N, CA, C and O of each residue as an XYZ file, in Angstrom:
436
protein
N       1.256     -1.028      0.074
C       0.157     -0.154      0.239
C       0.828      1.176     -0.054
O       1.760      1.417      0.714
N       0.549      2.233     -1.111
C       1.103      3.826     -0.716
C       0.112      4.648     -0.307
O      -1.072      4.619     -0.640
N       0.757      5.506      0.557
C       0.131      6.524      0.795
C       0.891      8.088      1.263
O       1.292      8.527      2.341
N       0.838      8.756     -0.445
C       1.964      9.536     -0.186
C       3.009      9.128     -0.364
O       3.106      8.317     -1.285
N       4.466      9.539      0.534
C       5.340      9.055      0.069
C       5.944      7.825      1.182
O       7.157      7.676      1.330
N       4.889      6.952      1.955
C       5.134      6.054      2.390
C       4.537      4.993      2.095
O       3.588      5.079      1.316
N       5.008      3.388      2.757
C       5.172      2.515      2.041
C       4.772      1.310      3.100
O       5.286      1.259      4.217
N       3.860      0.403      2.663
C       3.625     -0.538      3.929
C       3.022     -1.953      3.340
O       1.993     -2.019      2.669
N       3.798     -3.010      3.689
C       3.481     -4.510      3.178
C       2.142     -4.688      3.325
O       1.488     -4.242      4.268
N       1.616     -5.474      2.209
C      -0.082     -6.014      2.774
C      -0.237     -6.648      3.732
O       0.866     -7.097      4.046
N      -1.402     -7.143      4.792
C      -1.528     -7.539      5.808
C      -2.910     -8.418      5.600
O      -3.811     -8.352      4.764
N      -2.692     -9.182      6.623
C      -3.993    -10.337      6.548
C      -4.678     -9.744      8.070
O      -5.480    -10.526      8.581
N      -4.492     -8.780      8.627
C      -5.470     -7.729      9.092
C      -7.058     -8.394      9.173
O      -7.507     -8.946      8.169
N      -7.743     -8.321     10.222
C      -9.107     -8.701     10.307
C      -9.426     -7.738     11.736
O      -8.682     -7.295     12.611
N     -10.922     -7.658     11.497
C     -11.931     -6.594     12.348
C     -12.839     -7.779     12.785
O     -13.225     -8.606     11.958
N     -13.144     -7.840     13.985
C     -14.588     -8.716     14.539
C     -14.707     -7.772     16.014
O     -14.088     -7.044     16.790
N     -16.386     -8.598     15.632
C     -16.895     -7.535     17.188
C     -17.995     -8.398     17.115
O     -18.552     -9.028     16.216
N     -18.155     -8.238     18.387
C     -19.447     -8.937     18.958
C     -21.206     -8.686     18.328
O     -21.634     -7.539     18.455
N     -21.695     -9.230     17.995
C     -23.241     -8.842     17.160
C     -24.007     -7.557     18.732
O     -23.873     -7.497     19.954
N     -24.415     -7.140     18.155
C     -25.219     -6.182     19.179
C     -26.524     -6.889     19.229
O     -26.842     -7.583     18.263
N     -27.454     -6.767     20.438
C     -28.228     -6.804     20.885
C     -29.216     -5.905     21.778
O     -29.087     -5.829     23.000
N     -30.370     -5.126     20.944
C     -31.606     -4.463     21.831
C     -32.315     -5.455     22.924
O     -32.604     -6.643     22.778
N     -32.476     -4.746     23.880
C     -32.858     -5.295     24.973
C     -34.071     -4.694     25.697
O     -34.906     -5.295     26.373
N     -33.995     -3.379     25.414
C     -35.290     -2.121     26.034
C     -35.434     -1.361     25.154
O     -34.467     -1.333     24.393
N     -36.188     -0.748     24.921
C     -36.678      0.760     23.847
C     -37.800      0.987     25.119
O     -38.708      0.387     25.695
N     -36.860      2.673     25.138
C     -37.952      3.733     25.811
C     -37.918      5.196     25.618
O     -36.882      5.859     25.665
N     -39.032      5.644     25.413
C     -40.381      4.817     26.156
C     -41.013      3.751     25.420
O     -41.189      4.158     24.271
N     -41.464      2.491     25.567
C     -41.454      1.534     24.489
C     -43.405      1.680     23.994
O     -43.737      0.591     23.526
N     -44.216      2.352     24.000
C     -45.379      3.312     23.504
C     -45.061      4.357     22.654
O     -44.169      5.124     23.016
N     -45.649      4.549     21.529
C     -46.064      5.521     21.303
C     -46.472      6.603     21.525
O     -47.463      6.591     22.255
N     -46.139      7.564     21.212
C     -46.451      8.851     21.567
C     -47.755      9.709     20.734
O     -47.864      9.602     19.513
N     -48.828     10.662     21.649
C     -50.146     11.244     20.510
C     -49.751     11.750     19.441
O     -48.570     11.910     19.134
N     -50.900     12.105     18.653
C     -50.543     12.582     17.334
C     -49.890     14.140     17.650
O     -48.931     14.530     16.985
N     -50.386     14.838     18.528
C     -49.509     15.688     18.738
C     -48.391     16.053     19.915
O     -48.353     15.886     21.134
N     -47.517     16.627     18.944
C     -46.591     16.219     20.184
C     -45.542     18.005     20.291
O     -45.001     18.571     19.341
N     -45.567     18.372     21.452
C     -45.166     19.913     21.819
C     -43.734     20.031     21.519
O     -42.930     19.271     22.058
N     -43.279     21.163     20.485
C     -42.121     21.155     20.082
C     -41.336     21.335     21.191
O     -40.440     20.555     21.512
N     -41.692     22.522     21.908
C     -40.660     22.701     23.491
C     -39.996     21.638     24.077
O     -38.932     21.672     24.695
N     -41.010     20.289     23.730
C     -40.685     18.774     24.960
C     -40.373     18.118     23.973
O     -41.341     17.531     23.488
N     -39.387     17.953     23.433
C     -39.004     16.687     22.868
C     -39.152     15.443     23.329
O     -39.021     15.323     24.547
N     -39.441     14.268     22.570
C     -39.781     13.343     22.957
C     -38.238     12.037     22.712
O     -38.157     11.397     21.664
N     -37.186     11.870     23.856
C     -36.362     11.386     23.673
C     -36.183      9.922     24.331
O     -36.424      9.570     25.485
N     -35.624      9.090     23.106
C     -35.449      7.681     23.292
C     -34.208      6.837     23.452
O     -33.252      6.548     22.733
N     -34.475      6.646     24.291
C     -33.348      5.635     24.897
C     -33.319      4.068     24.581
O     -34.088      3.351     25.221
N     -32.410      3.461     23.559
C     -31.575      2.089     23.305
C     -31.015      1.209     24.118
O     -29.790      1.147     24.010
N     -31.589      0.388     25.030
C     -30.494     -0.147     25.962
C     -30.461     -1.641     25.214
O     -31.374     -2.196     24.602
N     -28.893     -2.174     25.510
C     -28.626     -3.297     25.051
C     -27.225     -3.589     25.327
O     -26.528     -3.031     26.174
N     -26.822     -4.689     24.383
C     -25.071     -4.868     24.442
C     -24.784     -4.848     23.411
O     -25.448     -5.194     22.433
N     -23.396     -4.301     23.479
C     -22.560     -4.786     22.324
C     -22.196     -3.623     21.024
O     -21.553     -3.751     19.983
N     -22.914     -2.486     21.615
C     -23.191     -1.497     20.907
C     -22.177     -0.799     19.946
O     -22.591      0.012     19.118
N     -20.799     -1.120     20.053
C     -19.633     -0.539     20.195
C     -19.703      0.581     20.145
O     -20.077      1.123     19.105
N     -19.357      1.313     21.279
C     -19.102      2.416     22.032
C     -17.767      2.827     22.276
O     -17.361      3.973     22.474
N     -16.828      1.262     22.221
C     -15.601      1.296     22.675
C     -14.706      2.440     21.462
O     -13.698      3.124     21.639
N     -15.315      2.319     20.610
C     -14.812      2.988     19.068
C     -15.210      4.520     19.323
O     -16.289      5.007     18.986
N     -14.332      5.098     19.871
C     -14.339      6.577     19.962
C     -14.354      7.394     18.603
O     -14.875      8.509     18.595
N     -13.922      6.984     17.721
C     -13.593      7.848     16.660
C     -14.776      7.471     15.757
O     -14.600      8.179     14.765
N     -15.568      6.951     15.616
C     -16.732      6.497     14.854
C     -17.706      7.074     14.862
O     -18.255      6.722     15.906
N     -18.488      7.951     14.234
C     -19.867      8.484     14.146
C     -20.641      7.540     14.808
O     -20.344      6.366     14.585
N     -21.555      7.763     15.562
C     -22.505      6.852     16.070
C     -23.256      7.479     15.922
O     -23.058      8.576     16.442
N     -24.956      7.291     14.972
C     -26.514      7.105     14.841
C     -26.919      6.426     14.658
O     -26.450      5.332     14.343
N     -28.432      6.864     14.809
C     -29.422      5.904     14.700
C     -30.452      5.856     13.162
O     -31.084      6.822     12.735
N     -30.410      4.798     12.672
C     -30.902      4.497     11.371
C     -32.246      4.095     11.878
O     -32.475      3.096     12.559
N     -33.240      5.115     11.411
C     -34.767      5.159     12.206
C     -35.383      4.421     10.667
O     -34.848      4.737      9.605
N     -36.334      3.608     10.698
C     -37.418      3.191      9.161
C     -36.892      2.093      8.588
O     -36.062      1.309      9.048
N     -37.602      2.099      7.238
C     -37.253      0.638      6.411
C     -37.067      1.098      5.241
O     -37.828      1.899      4.698
N     -35.758      0.511      4.605
C     -35.176      0.710      3.185
C     -36.446      0.224      2.164
O     -36.731      0.874      1.158
N     -37.252     -1.153      2.611
C     -37.868     -1.614      1.472
C     -39.042     -0.683      1.221
O     -39.445     -0.196      0.165
N     -39.538     -0.548      2.610
C     -40.876      0.984      1.919
C     -40.148      2.191      1.680
O     -40.889      2.949      1.054
N     -39.149      2.659      1.872
C     -38.625      4.182      1.477
C     -38.771      5.044      2.857
O     -38.638      6.266      2.913
N     -39.047      4.249      3.881
C     -39.538      5.174      5.490
C     -38.021      5.340      6.117
O     -38.006      5.701      7.293
N     -36.732      5.121      5.480
C     -35.463      4.900      6.312
C     -34.908      6.711      6.311
O     -34.692      7.346      5.279
N     -34.818      7.070      7.236
C     -34.545      8.691      7.820
C     -33.026      8.872      7.577
O     -32.162      7.996      7.621
N     -32.885     10.140      7.323
C     -31.143     10.463      7.489
C     -30.894      9.615      8.494
O     -31.819      8.955      8.969
N     -29.468      9.494      9.021
C     -29.072      9.377     10.144
C     -29.156     10.000     11.392
O     -28.145     10.694     11.504
N     -30.155     10.138     12.803
C     -30.299     10.689     13.638
C     -28.971     10.422     14.590
O     -28.414      9.371     14.906
N     -28.735     11.590     14.868
C     -27.183     11.978     16.051
C     -27.925     11.472     17.101
O     -29.111     11.683     17.357
N     -27.029     10.707     17.752
C     -26.796     10.360     19.682
C     -26.801     11.643     20.565
O     -25.831     12.379     20.746
N     -27.754     11.756     20.963
C     -27.566     12.833     21.984
C     -26.858     12.663     23.482
O     -26.414     13.556     24.203
N     -26.903     11.013     23.750
C     -26.145     10.575     25.065
C     -26.106      9.248     24.749
O     -26.901      8.528     24.144
N     -24.699      8.980     25.429
C     -24.438      7.707     25.276
C     -23.555      6.962     26.690
O     -22.955      7.572     27.575
N     -23.683      5.799     26.570
C     -22.711      4.992     27.539
C     -22.455      3.690     27.593
O     -23.343      2.871     27.834
N     -21.034      3.318     27.341
C     -20.510      4.207     28.148
C     -19.935      5.408     27.446
O     -19.696      5.198     26.257
N     -19.607      6.812     27.960
C     -18.982      7.948     27.415
C     -18.036      7.566     26.624
O     -17.561      6.433     26.548
N     -17.694      8.671     25.914
C     -16.129      9.119     25.499
C     -15.431      9.146     26.329
O     -14.458      8.393     26.370
N     -15.749     10.168     27.412
C     -14.951     10.565     28.655
C     -14.357      9.007     29.354
O     -13.198      8.636     29.540
N     -15.738      8.275     29.652
C     -15.233      7.110     30.006
C     -14.228      6.279     29.617
O     -13.201      5.977     30.224
N     -14.711      5.856     28.299
C     -13.660      4.887     27.615
C     -12.339      5.113     27.177
O     -11.520      4.222     26.951
N     -12.098      6.665     27.029
C     -10.769      7.334     26.786
C      -9.736      7.417     28.437
O      -8.523      7.593     28.551
N     -10.592      7.253     29.321
C     -10.020      7.539     30.986
C      -8.840      6.786     31.175
O      -9.074      5.578     31.134
N      -7.485      7.115     31.396
C      -6.609      6.043     31.733
C      -6.969      5.174     32.647
O      -6.260      4.168     32.647
N      -8.113      5.199     33.705
C      -8.694      4.380     34.733
C      -9.343      3.238     34.041
O      -9.499      2.212     34.703
N      -9.819      3.266     32.577
C     -11.339      2.723     32.273
C     -10.664      1.297     31.892
O      -9.692      0.933     31.231
N     -11.738      0.652     32.689
C     -11.607     -0.668     32.841
C     -13.099     -1.437     31.925
O     -14.243     -1.304     32.361
N     -12.768     -2.235     30.602
C     -14.003     -2.693     29.464
C     -14.620     -3.313     31.229
O     -13.926     -3.345     32.245
N     -16.431     -3.835     31.075
C     -16.644     -4.535     31.361
C     -16.968     -5.722     30.909
O     -17.254     -5.780     29.714
N     -17.018     -7.080     31.782
C     -16.917     -7.953     31.617
C     -18.100     -8.537     29.931
O     -18.880     -7.664     29.551
N     -18.107     -9.399     29.423
C     -18.499     -9.033     27.535
C     -19.882    -10.151     28.332
O     -19.700    -11.161     29.012
N     -20.801     -9.704     28.057
C     -21.295     -8.839     27.300
C     -21.419     -7.363     27.767
O     -22.043     -7.199     28.816
N     -20.885     -6.197     27.107
C     -20.367     -4.974     27.568
C     -22.041     -4.297     27.587
O     -22.560     -4.556     26.501
N     -22.937     -3.571     28.444
C     -23.755     -3.050     28.414
C     -23.895     -1.935     28.140
O     -23.327     -1.098     28.842
N     -24.900     -1.417     26.747
C     -24.694     -0.145     26.296
C     -26.070      0.490     26.195
O     -27.158     -0.072     26.315
N     -25.767      2.001     25.908
C     -27.244      2.400     25.497
C     -26.921      3.948     24.949
O     -26.106      4.716     25.460
N     -27.791      4.226     23.741
C     -27.866      5.321     23.297
C     -29.414      6.162     23.788
O     -30.328      5.738     24.495
N     -29.254      7.474     23.102
C     -30.474      8.307     23.154
C     -30.738      8.875     21.956
O     -29.743      8.940     21.234
N     -31.900      9.379     21.420
C     -31.819     10.574     20.092
C     -33.136     11.080     20.616
O     -34.055     10.581     21.267
N     -32.950     11.940     20.231
C     -34.748     12.735     19.829
C     -35.495     12.257     18.639
O     -35.145     12.453     17.476
N     -36.382     11.717     18.963
C     -37.524     11.343     17.955
C     -38.045     12.450     16.945
O     -38.672     13.467     17.242
N     -37.741     12.128     15.987
C     -38.133     12.857     14.811
C     -39.618     12.717     14.220
O     -40.215     11.727     13.799
N     -39.994     14.038     14.336
C     -41.932     14.133     13.987
C     -42.100     13.804     12.657
O     -43.228     13.784     12.164
């Protein structure tokens, strides 16, 4: 591989990860058809192995269905656990597998 004036030999490096699983969605029921724009609905997705250890990766929510054309643009995450500050802390110790994870986003109207 060549990048600018640097060369490296090909490698057989691989990447693997545990499959994510959703355990809970909160709130778990739909909202009324009227939503006060001053009080947005924050949805929290809880589960395991959401790959939140990768601090240099953009995390977002894919919401909708490709097949029926309802897939929305990537919805930004407003909160996550573990946080970037936690996983980059020198004292951070990764919990035993499976790793509990949470992400929150504002429900799109």
